[in-house]
N, C-alpha and C positions, 0 to 999 in steps of 0.2 A: 276335560280340556280346559286349561286355565291360561290366561294371558296376564302376566304381572305388569303393573304400572311402575314406571320409574318414579323417583321422588319428584322430578321435574314435571312429569305428566300428571301427577296426582293433585297438583295445586293449580288453581286458576282456570280450570276448564269447566264449562257448564256440564252438568250431569248428562243432559240429553246428547251432547257431543261425545262424551266419554262412552256412553252406551252405544251410540251409532258407530263410532270408530271401532270399538271392540267387537261388536257384532259383525261388522264388515270384515274384520280380520279373521274371525271364526268362520264366516261364510267362504272366505278364500281357502281355508284349510279343509272344509268339509261341506260338500254340496248337498248333504242331507239336511242342513240347517235351512229352515224356512221362516221368514219373518212375516207375520200377519199383523196388519195395522187397521184400526177402526177409523179410517179417514182422518187421521191426525198426523200424517207423515211429515208435513211441513213443520208442525209444532215440535215433533220429536226428533227431527232431522233424519228420519228414516227414509225421506225422499231420495237421499243419496244412495240408499240400499236398492231402491227401485231402479235407479239409473245404472248402478254398477253391477247389480245381480238381479236382473229382471225375472229370471226363471226361479229365483228363490224368494220372491216378494209377492205378497197378495194383499191388496187393499180390499177389505171385506165391507167397507162402508160403515155406516152407523148401525152395526149389527153385532154387538159384543157377544151375545149369547151364541149366535151362530159361529162366531170366531172361535169360541171355546170348543164347540163341537167339531169344527174343522181341525183344530189343533189336536184334539183327542184322536180323531181318525188318522191324521198324519203321523202321530206318535205310534199308533197301532201298526201303521204301514212301514215303520222303520225310520221315519224322518224325525228331526229334532226341532219342534216348533217353538218360536219365541213370539209372544203376543204383546201388543201394546194398545193401551187407551189410558184415559185419565184414571187415577187410582180407584175411585168409587165405582167406576164402570167395569173394571176387571176384578172386582172383589164383591162388593155388595150386590150390584145389579145382576151379576151372573153366578151368584153363589151356588145355586142348585146345580147348574151345569158343571161348575168346578168340582163340586162334591161328588156328583155321580159319574160324569164323564172323565174326570181327573182322578180324584182319590179312590173312589170305589172301583173304577175300571183299571186302576193301577197304571195310568198313562203318565207320561212326562210332559208337562206344559210349563215352559219358562215364561214367567209373567213380569212385564215391566209396566207398573202402574205409575205413570208420571203425575206430578202435581198432587201429591197425597195431602191428607189433612186439610188444612185451611189455606194451602198455597194458592188456590184460585178462588179465594173467598168472594171476590167481586162477582163471580159467576153464579153465586147463590148456593142454597142448600143442596141442590142436586149434584153439585160438583165438589162438595166437601164431604169428608169422612174422617171419623176418628176410630171407627170399628174395623177398618180393613185388616189390620194385623191380627186382631182377635178372631175375626172370621177365618182367616187363612190357617191360623194355628189350630182351629177346631176340626179341620179336615184330616181324617185318619190317613196316614201314609203307611202303606204296607209293603 
């Protein structure tokens, strides 16, 4: 399922708004899509998803590892989960869960890791990551 951006839409829009808008359109097309957010919906603009699709939105709180487990279970049950937190929190912090509950279990978990790399540098080392892509590439997809 793909939604193409027009050239006009592709420029000048914050990434968080593009992601939220596209996910909202996908949710309108398919009620199996579930958005899970780690208490950052105001930062990601996913709060609009909570308003427009309350039955397809779960705020898991600051609990990224549990969010990955929930997404895996939702995938096994036939849902299409999309998860969001800051980049290092949905890669490095939850790597074991992604590896086992995602790759090893052959589930589908769509990950939106916002503010990757040093984008939130002022928040310190816990919020920065350079190894996120390397970690995700090491998970075997079968």
